[in-house]
N, C-alpha and C positions, 0 to 999 in steps of 0.2 A: 203444160202448156195450154193455150186454148188452141184449137184444131182449125187452122185458116186455110184447111185443103177444101173449101164450101164450093170454089170452082168445080173441085173435082166429085167422086163417086159419091162422097159420105154425105154432101151435104144436097147433093140433089136426089137420092134416094131418099132422106128424110121428107123434101120440101115435097117431093111429088104426090104425098098422099095428106099435105094439109087441108083440112078444112077449115080452119080458124086461126087465124095471129092477131097476136094478144100483145100491146106495147103499155110500157112503163110511159107516164108524162115527162117527167122534168128529170133533164138528162138524156130522155131519150129521144121524144117530139122536139124538145126546146132544148136549150145547152146547159140547162138547169141552174140560170140567173134570174132570178126573182126581181122585178123592178118593184118600187112602191111610189106613188102620185103622195101628193100633199094631205089626202084625206085619209092616207093609208092604204088605197086599192093597189090590187096586187095587177101588172102589165106581164106577158108572156109573147115572147118572141117566136113565131112556130114558122119553119121551111117552108116555101112555096114548091120545093122539086119533092120531100116527104109527103107532104099533102098531093101533091099528083101521083106518088107512088102507091098511097091507099086507095085510092080510086079507082089506079090502076091494077093494084090486088083483086078489090069487087069484080072489076069487069073480067077477071081471070076466074072468076066463081069463089072466091072465097070471102067468108064473114070476119070482119073485122071489130075489134074489141081495146077497149083501152083499162087499163087497172090502175088507177092512180092511189096514194097514200091522200092527197091534200084534195080539197074540192075548191073547186076553182071554175067564177064564172066565164073566163077567158076559153076555158079549155070545153066547158059547152058548149061554148058558142062556136068555136072552131071545128068541135066534132062534128055538130050538128048539120055545119055548113060541107063538110066532107061525106055526109052519109054513114058515118062510124055506126055499125051497127048494135053495138052493145056499150055503155060509157057506164062505166063501175068507178064512180070517185069517193074521197074520203074514207077508203080500206084502212087508214093507220098504216103501220109496220107489216101487221099479217094480213099477205095478201092471198095468202093458201084457201082460208075459207069461201071467199069470194069466187076465185077461179074456180072450186070445184062445184059451189052453186051454179056457175056460169054453164061449165060443162053438163053439170044433170039437165039443166035447162035444155040446152039443145042436144040432149042426148049423144054428147060427142064421149071419145077416149080419149086420156093426156096424149097419146101418141098422135092426133089428130089436132093438135096443136103446138102452135111455136108461142113463143114467148122471147121480148126484148126489154131486158132491164139493164142497169146500170149501177145497181149499191147493193147493200146486203139485206134489206128489205126483200130484193128481189131473188134471194136465194133458192127459197125455197118451192119458187113456182119453176126457177130456171132446172132445177133437178128434176122438177116432174114431167113437164112438157116434152114432146116429141121431137124440138128442136129451140134449144137454147142459143141466142142470140145476144152479143153484148156491143155495143159499142166501144169506140177507139178510146174514151174516154171513161168507161167504165174502170171501177177499183179491182183490184187486181185478182181478188177471192170470185168475184164474176165472171171475169174475162176467163179465169181456171175454169168455168164450172159452166161454160159456153162450148158449143159445138161451133160456133163460128165468132167472128172478132170481127168487125166492119173496118175496114178500114177510115170511113170518114166518122167524126163524132157525132152525137145526139146533137140535134139542131142544127147540124150542119151536113146533112147529105147520108145520114146512118141507114134511117129509116129508107129512104128513098132505093138505097145501093142493096139491101134484105131485099125488098119488093122485087127490083130490078131479078134479083137472082134465083128468088121465088119463081118467079113467068118465066124465066127460062128455062129453070131447071124442070118446068111443068109442061114445058112446050106452045105456050101459050104465045099469040101472036099480039103484038101491041100496033 
């Protein structure tokens, strides 16, 4: 069962050492729904509170990144707007090599990073990062691999919930 003791000691001790917070996009920063326009263009909806949470994490001194299996212009636009430090898209189902390259580039250890993912292709990274997080709507295998499962669903405040908890654990003021 996922450890929802995040408000307690375990989450706090894992969160205090974080230097990088990495997020999947579909199902985490969005609710996972894809909308298509008449010309086949994809639309995604992002939660404004989640976006502000990312900005608060950055202000608290953490680097931010996304690691997404899909490639999307709306994601590129939104992440630029939010000032996300590293935007990695189009990874397909094997995200681990991209995660490892990012860590090497930044000179970080796996334990320096958190990762929030919601589906099976996120499991490898979740099992290797220092703080594994799943939104409430994640598949069961992901929830079982997570150190913490948010109360909120992806695209509905899960990212903000996590960001607020990390900031509180680090003693940063907002």
